[in-house]
C-alpha positions as CSV (number, residue, x, y, z in Angstrom):
1,X,0.1,0.1,0.0
2,X,1.3,3.5,-1.0
3,X,0.9,5.3,2.4
4,X,3.4,7.8,3.4
5,X,3.8,9.7,6.8
6,X,4.7,13.4,6.6
7,X,6.2,14.2,9.9
8,X,6.9,17.7,11.2
9,X,9.2,17.1,14.0
10,X,9.1,20.7,15.6
11,X,5.3,20.2,16.0
12,X,5.4,16.4,16.5
13,X,2.7,16.2,13.9
14,X,2.1,13.4,11.4
15,X,0.1,13.9,8.1
16,X,-0.5,11.1,5.7
17,X,-0.6,10.8,2.1
18,X,-2.2,8.0,0.5
19,X,-2.2,7.3,-3.4
20,X,-3.6,4.8,-5.9
21,X,-4.2,4.7,-9.6
22,X,-3.8,8.6,-9.8
23,X,-6.1,9.4,-6.9
24,X,-4.8,10.8,-3.5
25,X,-5.9,11.5,-0.1
26,X,-4.5,13.6,2.6
27,X,-5.1,13.0,6.3
28,X,-4.7,15.8,8.8
29,X,-2.9,18.3,6.8
30,X,-0.9,21.3,8.2
31,X,-1.8,24.9,7.4
32,X,0.8,25.1,4.6
33,X,-0.5,22.7,1.9
34,X,1.8,23.2,-0.9
35,X,4.1,20.3,0.0
36,X,1.0,18.1,-0.1
37,X,0.0,19.5,-3.6
38,X,3.5,19.1,-4.8
39,X,3.7,15.3,-3.5
40,X,0.5,14.5,-5.4
41,X,1.9,16.1,-8.4
42,X,5.0,14.0,-8.4
43,X,2.7,10.9,-8.7
44,X,0.5,12.8,-11.4
45,X,-2.3,12.2,-8.9
46,X,-5.3,14.3,-8.0
47,X,-6.2,15.0,-4.4
48,X,-9.6,13.5,-3.9
49,X,-10.3,13.7,-0.4
50,X,-8.9,15.4,2.7
51,X,-9.7,13.4,5.7
52,X,-9.8,15.0,9.2
53,X,-9.6,12.7,12.2
54,X,-11.1,15.5,14.5
55,X,-11.0,19.2,15.2
56,X,-7.5,19.8,16.1
57,X,-6.3,21.9,19.1
58,X,-2.7,22.0,18.6
59,X,-2.6,23.4,15.0
60,X,-4.7,25.1,12.3
61,X,-5.5,22.4,9.7
62,X,-4.9,23.1,5.9
63,X,-8.1,21.3,4.9
64,X,-9.8,24.5,3.7
65,X,-6.8,25.6,1.6
66,X,-6.6,22.0,0.2
67,X,-10.2,22.1,-0.9
68,X,-9.9,25.6,-2.3
69,X,-6.7,24.8,-4.4
70,X,-7.4,21.3,-5.5
71,X,-11.2,20.9,-5.2
72,X,-10.8,17.8,-3.0
73,X,-13.7,17.0,-0.6
74,X,-13.2,17.6,3.2
75,X,-14.4,14.4,5.1
76,X,-15.1,14.4,9.0
77,X,-16.4,11.7,11.0
78,X,-19.9,11.5,12.5
79,X,-21.3,14.2,14.8
80,X,-18.6,16.9,13.4
81,X,-20.4,20.2,12.8
82,X,-18.0,22.4,10.7
83,X,-19.0,25.8,9.7
84,X,-18.1,25.2,5.9
85,X,-19.0,22.7,3.5
86,X,-17.9,19.1,4.3
87,X,-18.9,15.6,4.1
88,X,-20.1,14.2,7.4
89,X,-19.4,10.4,7.2
90,X,-21.3,7.5,8.7
91,X,-19.7,5.0,10.9
92,X,-18.6,2.2,8.7
93,X,-18.8,4.2,5.5
94,X,-16.3,3.4,2.7
95,X,-14.5,5.7,0.4
96,X,-12.5,4.8,-2.6
97,X,-9.1,6.0,-3.4
98,X,-8.1,4.4,-6.6
99,X,-7.9,0.6,-5.8
100,X,-7.7,1.2,-2.2
101,X,-10.7,1.7,0.4
102,X,-10.8,3.8,3.5
103,X,-13.4,2.8,6.2
104,X,-14.6,5.2,8.9
105,X,-14.5,4.0,12.2
106,X,-16.0,6.5,14.8
107,X,-13.9,6.6,17.9
108,X,-15.0,9.2,20.3
109,X,-13.3,10.1,23.3
110,X,-10.4,12.6,22.5
111,X,-13.1,14.6,21.0
112,X,-16.8,13.3,20.2
113,X,-16.4,13.5,16.5
114,X,-12.8,11.7,16.8
115,X,-12.7,9.1,13.9
116,X,-10.1,6.3,13.0
117,X,-9.6,5.5,9.3
118,X,-9.1,2.0,8.4
119,X,-6.9,1.5,5.2
120,X,-7.9,-1.4,2.9
121,X,-5.3,-2.3,0.0
122,X,-6.1,-3.3,-3.5
123,X,-6.6,-7.0,-2.5
124,X,-9.0,-6.2,0.2
125,X,-6.6,-6.7,2.9
126,X,-6.8,-4.4,6.0
127,X,-3.4,-2.7,6.1
128,X,-3.4,0.0,9.0
129,X,-5.2,2.6,10.8
130,X,-4.9,6.3,10.9
131,X,-5.8,7.0,14.5
132,X,-5.6,10.8,14.9
133,X,-5.4,11.5,18.6
134,X,-7.4,8.4,19.5
135,X,-4.5,6.2,19.8
136,X,-0.7,7.1,20.0
137,X,2.3,4.8,20.2
138,X,2.5,4.2,23.8
139,X,-0.5,6.6,24.9
140,X,-4.0,7.7,23.8
141,X,-5.1,11.3,23.3
142,X,-6.1,13.5,26.2
143,X,-9.9,13.9,26.6
144,X,-9.5,17.5,28.2
145,X,-8.3,19.7,25.2
146,X,-11.3,20.8,23.5
147,X,-14.4,19.5,25.4
148,X,-15.5,23.0,26.5
149,X,-15.5,24.0,22.9
150,X,-17.2,21.3,21.1
151,X,-18.8,19.2,23.7
152,X,-20.4,19.7,27.1
153,X,-19.2,16.5,28.5
154,X,-16.8,16.6,31.2
155,X,-13.3,15.2,30.8
156,X,-14.2,12.1,32.8
157,X,-17.2,11.3,30.4
158,X,-15.2,11.8,27.4
159,X,-12.6,9.5,29.0
160,X,-15.1,6.8,29.5
161,X,-16.2,7.3,25.8
162,X,-12.3,6.7,24.7
163,X,-12.3,3.6,26.8
164,X,-15.3,2.1,25.0
165,X,-13.8,3.1,21.6
166,X,-10.6,1.5,22.2
167,X,-12.2,-1.7,23.7
168,X,-15.0,-2.0,21.1
169,X,-13.5,-0.4,17.9
170,X,-9.8,-0.5,17.9
171,X,-8.6,-3.4,20.1
172,X,-10.8,-6.1,18.1
173,X,-8.9,-5.4,14.9
174,X,-6.0,-7.5,13.7
175,X,-2.6,-7.4,15.4
176,X,-0.8,-7.1,12.3
177,X,-2.4,-3.5,11.4
178,X,0.0,-0.7,11.3
179,X,-0.8,2.2,13.7
180,X,-0.4,5.6,12.1
181,X,-1.0,8.3,14.8
182,X,-1.3,12.0,14.6
183,X,1.7,12.8,16.9
184,X,4.7,11.6,18.5
185,X,6.8,12.5,21.5
186,X,6.8,16.2,22.4
187,X,3.2,16.9,21.4
188,X,1.1,18.4,24.2
189,X,-1.8,16.1,23.1
190,X,-0.7,13.1,25.3
191,X,1.5,12.7,28.2
192,X,3.8,9.7,27.7
193,X,4.0,9.2,23.7
194,X,6.8,7.3,22.3
195,X,9.6,8.5,20.1
196,X,8.5,5.9,17.5
197,X,5.9,7.3,15.0
198,X,4.3,3.8,14.0
199,X,4.0,0.5,15.4
200,X,1.9,-2.7,15.1
201,X,-1.3,-2.8,16.8
202,X,-0.5,-6.1,18.4
203,X,2.7,-4.5,19.8
204,X,0.5,-1.8,21.3
205,X,-1.7,-4.2,22.8
206,X,1.1,-5.6,24.7
207,X,3.0,-2.5,25.7
208,X,0.4,0.6,25.8
209,X,-0.9,1.1,29.2
210,X,-4.2,2.3,28.1
211,X,-4.7,-1.0,26.2
212,X,-4.2,-3.3,29.1
213,X,-6.8,-5.8,28.7
214,X,-7.5,-6.3,32.5
215,X,-8.1,-2.7,33.0
216,X,-11.6,-1.4,34.2
217,X,-13.3,1.7,32.9
218,X,-12.8,3.3,36.3
219,X,-9.1,2.4,36.3
220,X,-8.6,3.6,32.7
221,X,-10.2,7.0,33.6
222,X,-8.2,7.4,36.7
223,X,-4.9,6.5,34.9
224,X,-5.7,8.6,31.8
225,X,-6.6,11.9,33.9
226,X,-3.7,11.7,36.3
227,X,-0.7,13.8,35.7
228,X,-2.0,16.0,33.0
229,X,-0.6,19.4,32.7
230,X,-2.7,22.4,31.7
231,X,-3.1,22.8,28.0
232,X,-1.7,25.7,26.1
233,X,-3.8,28.7,26.2
234,X,-4.1,29.0,22.3
235,X,-5.6,25.4,21.9
236,X,-9.4,26.7,22.1
237,X,-8.8,29.4,19.6
238,X,-7.2,26.7,17.2
239,X,-10.3,24.4,17.8
240,X,-12.6,27.2,16.7
241,X,-10.7,28.2,13.6
242,X,-10.8,24.6,12.6
243,X,-14.6,24.4,13.3
244,X,-15.7,27.8,11.9
245,X,-13.0,28.3,9.1
246,X,-10.3,30.9,8.5
247,X,-8.7,33.1,6.1
248,X,-6.5,31.2,3.5
249,X,-2.8,31.1,4.2
250,X,-2.2,33.0,1.0
251,X,-4.2,35.9,2.2
252,X,-2.6,36.0,5.7
253,X,0.7,35.9,3.9
254,X,-0.2,38.8,1.3
255,X,-1.4,40.9,4.3
256,X,1.7,40.2,6.3
257,X,4.0,41.5,3.4
258,X,2.2,44.9,3.3
259,X,5.0,47.1,4.8
260,X,4.2,49.7,7.3
261,X,5.8,53.1,8.2
262,X,6.9,53.8,11.7
263,X,3.8,56.0,12.3
264,X,1.4,53.7,10.7
265,X,2.9,50.6,12.7
266,X,2.5,52.5,16.1
267,X,-0.9,53.6,15.1
268,X,-2.0,50.1,14.5
269,X,-0.3,48.8,17.5
270,X,-2.1,51.3,19.7
271,X,-5.6,50.8,18.1
272,X,-5.3,46.9,18.3
273,X,-3.2,46.4,21.2
274,X,-0.9,44.2,19.2
275,X,2.4,43.1,20.5
276,X,5.6,43.1,18.4
277,X,7.3,39.6,18.0
278,X,11.1,39.7,17.4
279,X,11.8,36.3,15.9
280,X,15.6,36.8,15.9
281,X,18.2,34.8,17.8
282,X,18.2,35.5,21.5
283,X,21.9,36.9,21.4
284,X,20.9,39.2,18.5
285,X,17.7,40.4,20.3
286,X,19.9,41.2,23.3
287,X,22.1,43.6,21.5
288,X,19.2,45.9,20.6
289,X,15.6,45.8,20.1
290,X,12.4,47.8,19.6
291,X,11.0,48.7,23.0
292,X,8.1,46.4,24.4
293,X,8.9,43.7,21.9
294,X,8.9,40.1,22.6
295,X,11.6,37.8,21.5
296,X,10.7,34.2,20.5
297,X,13.6,32.9,18.2
298,X,12.6,30.9,15.3
299,X,14.4,27.7,16.3
300,X,13.8,24.6,18.0
301,X,10.2,24.0,18.6
302,X,9.3,27.4,17.1
303,X,10.8,26.5,13.7
304,X,7.5,26.0,11.9
């Protein structure tokens, strides 16, 4: 099966590219979509679908820009209510990508619309699962990141849903399936993710604490919610942007390239309360900077 993980280390994020017979699908794309378009062009393929596993909290997805630039259909799992045109799939629904099939498996818990996508090859053999934030390597998704934005349920109730999804939808699947998660170590969407970014489901059943077969639902909820740190403050805003929509990245970049005089900049800053972000190296910043500016260098985890 032609499935490619496109991993962005500074965000610990994995998108996926699936291609068969000149048709392609992108799963959980980042905001900058040109690399996915270029990847499909390399195969002389047309992007047919953009599959979203859930409304992301840690980044703004590129699904809307991909739809605009390629005409691809955006697909969410059951219960999703986006503020733009998208196909809301049914649990068990099949999508064709060339000779491949993608099966929707609704796995609520991280969020209520969270969905896992089962990949089926040209021979009808189940190959792997793109799990989003439902199942990571060594961990599972936190149920406390977006519940106040997209659900009235408490994190305890969401954790209970996740327990049921894992036991009833994921664990019965074949051990030889490849697990393709949305994140790896370093992401704030879990608490103990592995450095590995893929694994077999069978190995995860043996090593992932959340898949322990003798664990009760109450034990699962307690273990999942213990030791969680406060999520970053921008997560709710990201969720809302992914739900409601946003300006295209091209529009944002064009707007950012508009030069301002010192007077115009000061007027705009005073009017909006905007902050000046200085992205130079800290040593350069220390030698001299615009008063009241904040230094966050574009290196390390801020490289993207």
